[in-house]
DSSP file (Angstrom, degrees, kcal/mol; ACC not computed):
  #  RESIDUE AA STRUCTURE BP1 BP2  ACC     N-H-->O    O-->H-N    N-H-->O    O-->H-N    TCO  KAPPA ALPHA  PHI   PSI    X-CA   Y-CA   Z-CA
    1    1 A M              0   0    0      0, 0.0     2,-0.5     0, 0.0     0, 0.0   0.000 360.0 360.0 360.0 130.4   94.0  189.4  165.2
    2    2 A H        -     0   0    0      2,-0.0     2,-0.3     1,-0.0     0, 0.0  -0.707 360.0-130.0 -88.4 133.2   93.1  189.4  161.5
    3    3 A L        -     0   0    0     -2,-0.5     4,-0.0     1,-0.1    -1,-0.0  -0.600   4.6-151.9 -79.1 137.8   89.5  188.7  160.6
    4    4 A L  S    S-     0   0    0     -2,-0.3    -1,-0.1     1,-0.1    -2,-0.0   0.523  73.2 -32.0 -88.4  -5.9   88.9  186.1  157.8
    5    5 A G  S    S-     0   0    0      0, 0.0    -1,-0.1     0, 0.0     2,-0.0  -0.968  94.5 -34.4 174.5-173.5   85.6  187.7  156.8
    6    6 A P        -     0   0    0      0, 0.0    -2,-0.1     0, 0.0     2,-0.1  -0.319  62.1-116.1 -67.5 149.7   82.6  189.6  158.1
    7    7 A S     >  -     0   0    0      1,-0.1     4,-2.2    -4,-0.0     5,-0.2  -0.292  27.1-104.6 -79.0 169.7   81.4  188.8  161.6
    8    8 A L  H  > S+     0   0    0      1,-0.2     4,-2.5     2,-0.2     5,-0.2   0.867 122.5  56.3 -62.7 -35.4   78.0  187.4  162.3
    9    9 A E  H  > S+     0   0    0      2,-0.2     4,-1.7     1,-0.2    -1,-0.2   0.887 106.6  49.0 -63.5 -37.3   76.8  190.7  163.5
   10   10 A D  H  4 S+     0   0    0      2,-0.2     4,-0.5     1,-0.2    -2,-0.2   0.898 113.9  46.6 -68.2 -38.2   77.8  192.3  160.1
   11   11 A L  H  < S+     0   0    0     -4,-2.2     3,-0.5     1,-0.2     6,-0.3   0.864 115.2  45.6 -68.3 -36.8   76.0  189.5  158.2
   12   12 A F  H  X S+     0   0    0     -4,-2.5     4,-0.7     1,-0.2     5,-0.2   0.789 101.4  65.6 -78.0 -27.8   72.9  189.8  160.4
   13   13 A S  T  < S+     0   0    0     -4,-1.7     2,-1.3    -5,-0.2    -1,-0.2   0.664  78.3  93.7 -70.8 -16.9   72.7  193.6  160.3
   14   14 A C  T >4 S-     0   0    0     -4,-0.5     3,-1.1    -3,-0.5    -1,-0.1  -0.688 124.8 -34.2 -80.6  98.0   72.0  193.5  156.6
   15   15 A N  T 34 S-     0   0    0     -2,-1.3    -1,-0.2     1,-0.2    -2,-0.2   0.567  96.8 -92.2  59.6  14.0   68.2  193.5  156.7
   16   16 A R  T 3< S+     0   0    0     -4,-0.7     2,-0.3     1,-0.2    -1,-0.2   0.796  99.4 101.6  54.9  35.0   68.3  191.5  159.9
   17   17 A R    <   -     0   0    0     -3,-1.1     2,-0.3    -6,-0.3    -1,-0.2  -0.992  65.5-132.9-144.5 149.4   68.1  188.2  158.0
   18   18 A F        -     0   0    0     -2,-0.3    -6,-0.1    -3,-0.1     2,-0.1  -0.778  28.2-118.9 -98.4 147.6   70.5  185.5  157.1
   19   19 A T     >  -     0   0    0     -2,-0.3     4,-2.3     1,-0.1     5,-0.2  -0.337  28.4-107.9 -72.0 167.0   70.5  184.2  153.5
   20   20 A V  H  > S+     0   0    0      2,-0.2     4,-2.4     1,-0.2     5,-0.2   0.898 121.2  52.9 -60.8 -42.0   69.8  180.5  153.0
   21   21 A K  H  > S+     0   0    0      2,-0.2     4,-2.0     1,-0.2    -1,-0.2   0.939 110.9  44.4 -63.0 -48.0   73.5  180.0  152.1
   22   22 A I  H  > S+     0   0    0      1,-0.2     4,-2.5     2,-0.2     5,-0.2   0.891 112.3  54.1 -67.7 -39.8   74.7  181.6  155.3
   23   23 A F  H  X S+     0   0    0     -4,-2.3     4,-2.3     1,-0.2    -1,-0.2   0.916 111.2  44.6 -61.4 -42.7   72.1  179.7  157.4
   24   24 A L  H  X S+     0   0    0     -4,-2.4     4,-2.0     2,-0.2    -1,-0.2   0.830 111.5  52.0 -72.2 -33.4   73.3  176.4  156.0
   25   25 A M  H  X S+     0   0    0     -4,-2.0     4,-2.0    -5,-0.2    -2,-0.2   0.901 111.8  47.2 -69.5 -38.3   76.9  177.2  156.4
   26   26 A L  H  X S+     0   0    0     -4,-2.5     4,-3.0     2,-0.2     5,-0.2   0.941 111.2  51.5 -67.2 -42.1   76.3  178.2  160.1
   27   27 A A  H  X S+     0   0    0     -4,-2.3     4,-2.6     1,-0.2     5,-0.2   0.905 109.8  49.7 -59.6 -42.0   74.3  175.0  160.7
   28   28 A D  H  X S+     0   0    0     -4,-2.0     4,-2.0     2,-0.2    -1,-0.2   0.907 113.0  46.7 -60.4 -44.1   77.2  172.9  159.2
   29   29 A Q  H  X S+     0   0    0     -4,-2.0     4,-2.6     2,-0.2     5,-0.2   0.934 112.9  48.5 -63.1 -48.7   79.7  174.6  161.4
   30   30 A I  H  X S+     0   0    0     -4,-3.0     4,-2.2     1,-0.2    -2,-0.2   0.909 113.0  46.7 -61.3 -45.6   77.5  174.2  164.6
   31   31 A I  H  X S+     0   0    0     -4,-2.6     4,-2.5    -5,-0.2    -1,-0.2   0.906 112.3  50.9 -65.4 -40.5   76.8  170.6  164.0
   32   32 A G  H  X S+     0   0    0     -4,-2.0     4,-2.3    -5,-0.2    -2,-0.2   0.933 111.9  46.8 -58.6 -46.9   80.5  169.9  163.2
   33   33 A R  H  X S+     0   0    0     -4,-2.6     4,-2.7     2,-0.2     5,-0.2   0.905 112.1  50.4 -67.2 -41.3   81.7  171.6  166.4
   34   34 A I  H  X S+     0   0    0     -4,-2.2     4,-2.6     1,-0.2    -1,-0.2   0.935 112.1  47.2 -61.6 -46.7   79.1  169.8  168.5
   35   35 A Q  H  X S+     0   0    0     -4,-2.5     4,-2.3     1,-0.2     5,-0.2   0.906 112.1  50.4 -62.1 -39.4   80.1  166.4  167.1
   36   36 A F  H  X S+     0   0    0     -4,-2.3     4,-2.1     2,-0.2    -2,-0.2   0.909 112.0  47.4 -67.0 -41.4   83.8  167.2  167.7
   37   37 A N  H  X S+     0   0    0     -4,-2.7     4,-2.1     2,-0.2    -2,-0.2   0.904 112.0  49.9 -62.6 -42.9   83.1  168.2  171.3
   38   38 A L  H  X S+     0   0    0     -4,-2.6     4,-1.7    -5,-0.2    -2,-0.2   0.917 113.2  44.5 -66.3 -43.8   81.0  165.2  172.1
   39   39 A T  H  X S+     0   0    0     -4,-2.3     4,-1.3     1,-0.2    -1,-0.2   0.875 114.7  48.9 -70.1 -35.5   83.6  162.7  170.7
   40   40 A R  H  X S+     0   0    0     -4,-2.1     4,-1.8    -5,-0.2    -1,-0.2   0.875 109.1  52.5 -69.6 -37.1   86.5  164.4  172.4
   41   41 A T  H  X S+     0   0    0     -4,-2.1     4,-2.7     1,-0.2     5,-0.2   0.893 104.7  55.6 -66.7 -39.8   84.8  164.5  175.7
   42   42 A A  H  X S+     0   0    0     -4,-1.7     4,-1.8     1,-0.2    -1,-0.2   0.873 106.2  51.1 -62.9 -37.3   84.0  160.8  175.6
   43   43 A R  H  X S+     0   0    0     -4,-1.3     4,-2.0     2,-0.2    -1,-0.2   0.936 112.4  45.5 -66.6 -46.0   87.7  159.9  175.1
   44   44 A Y  H  X S+     0   0    0     -4,-1.8     4,-2.1     1,-0.2    -2,-0.2   0.877 111.1  52.4 -67.9 -36.4   88.8  162.0  178.1
   45   45 A A  H  X S+     0   0    0     -4,-2.7     4,-2.0     2,-0.2    -1,-0.2   0.882 108.3  52.5 -64.8 -35.9   86.0  160.7  180.3
   46   46 A S  H  X S+     0   0    0     -4,-1.8     4,-2.0    -5,-0.2    -2,-0.2   0.934 109.6  48.0 -62.8 -46.1   87.1  157.2  179.5
   47   47 A V  H  X S+     0   0    0     -4,-2.0     4,-1.9     1,-0.2    -2,-0.2   0.899 110.6  51.6 -60.3 -42.1   90.7  158.0  180.5
   48   48 A N  H  X S+     0   0    0     -4,-2.1     4,-1.7     1,-0.2    -1,-0.2   0.864 107.4  52.4 -64.3 -39.8   89.6  159.6  183.7
   49   49 A V  H  X S+     0   0    0     -4,-2.0     4,-2.1     1,-0.2    -1,-0.2   0.924 109.7  49.0 -63.2 -45.4   87.4  156.6  184.7
   50   50 A H  H  X S+     0   0    0     -4,-2.0     4,-2.0     1,-0.2    -2,-0.2   0.898 109.0  53.2 -63.3 -39.0   90.4  154.2  184.2
   51   51 A G  H  X S+     0   0    0     -4,-1.9     4,-1.8     1,-0.2    -1,-0.2   0.877 109.6  47.4 -61.8 -40.4   92.7  156.4  186.2
   52   52 A R  H  X S+     0   0    0     -4,-1.7     4,-2.1     2,-0.2    -1,-0.2   0.878 109.1  54.0 -71.0 -36.5   90.3  156.4  189.2
   53   53 A I  H  X S+     0   0    0     -4,-2.1     4,-1.7     1,-0.2    -2,-0.2   0.903 110.0  47.3 -59.0 -44.7   89.8  152.6  189.0
   54   54 A E  H  X S+     0   0    0     -4,-2.0     4,-1.6     1,-0.2    -1,-0.2   0.866 110.2  53.3 -69.8 -37.3   93.6  152.1  189.2
   55   55 A H  H  X S+     0   0    0     -4,-1.8     4,-1.9     1,-0.2    -1,-0.2   0.897 107.7  50.6 -62.7 -41.0   93.9  154.6  192.1
   56   56 A R  H  X S+     0   0    0     -4,-2.1     4,-2.0     1,-0.2    -1,-0.2   0.866 106.5  55.3 -68.3 -33.9   91.2  152.7  194.1
   57   57 A K  H  X S+     0   0    0     -4,-1.7     4,-0.8     1,-0.2    -1,-0.2   0.911 109.2  46.9 -64.7 -39.1   93.0  149.4  193.6
   58   58 A T  H  <>S+     0   0    0     -4,-1.6     5,-2.1     1,-0.2     3,-0.4   0.859 110.7  52.3 -74.0 -32.6   96.2  150.8  195.0
   59   59 A E  H ><5S+     0   0    0     -4,-1.9     3,-1.4     1,-0.2    -1,-0.2   0.859 103.1  57.7 -66.1 -34.9   94.3  152.2  198.0
   60   60 A S  H 3<5S+     0   0    0     -4,-2.0    -1,-0.2     1,-0.3    -2,-0.2   0.722 103.1  55.7 -67.7 -22.6   92.7  148.9  198.7
   61   61 A L  T 3<5S-     0   0    0     -4,-0.8    -1,-0.3    -3,-0.4    -2,-0.2   0.452 126.0-100.5 -90.1  -0.5   96.2  147.4  199.1
   62   62 A G  T < 5S+     0   0    0     -3,-1.4     2,-0.5     1,-0.3    -3,-0.2   0.499  81.7 128.0  95.8   6.9   97.1  150.0  201.7
   63   63 A Y      < +     0   0    0     -5,-2.1     2,-0.4     2,-0.0    -1,-0.3  -0.848  31.9 179.9 -95.1 125.4   99.1  152.4  199.5
   64   64 A Y        -     0   0    0     -2,-0.5     2,-0.3    -3,-0.1    -9,-0.0  -0.952  28.0-120.4-126.0 145.8   98.2  156.0  199.6
   65   65 A E        -     0   0    0     -2,-0.4     2,-0.3     2,-0.0    -2,-0.0  -0.629  26.4-136.8 -83.0 137.9   99.7  158.9  197.7
   66   66 A S        -     0   0    0     -2,-0.3     3,-0.4     1,-0.1    -1,-0.0  -0.730   4.5-152.3 -91.5 143.6  101.2  161.7  199.9
   67   67 A N  S    S+     0   0    0     -2,-0.3    -1,-0.1     1,-0.2    -2,-0.0   0.226  74.6  98.4 -95.0  10.0  100.5  165.3  199.0
   68   68 A D              0   0    0      1,-0.1    -1,-0.2     0, 0.0    -2,-0.0   0.742 360.0 360.0 -74.8 -24.1  103.7  166.4  200.6
   69   69 A G              0   0    0     -3,-0.4    -2,-0.1     0, 0.0    -1,-0.1   0.461 360.0 360.0  92.3 360.0  105.5  166.5  197.2
């Protein structure tokens, strides 16, 4: 795998401090990834909830799925 730049360890080992520029770039990346994960998780959770409700409706009518394949 080709690296696109220095690793965080390489950047941190230089005087054991991050520059303000690197710190702000890291903060921007972290916030963006957290927001992406939170919005993506909400969509999948919504789909799973609807799937379970539909499954319960069919069970209440007496239809059950067999696991025999």
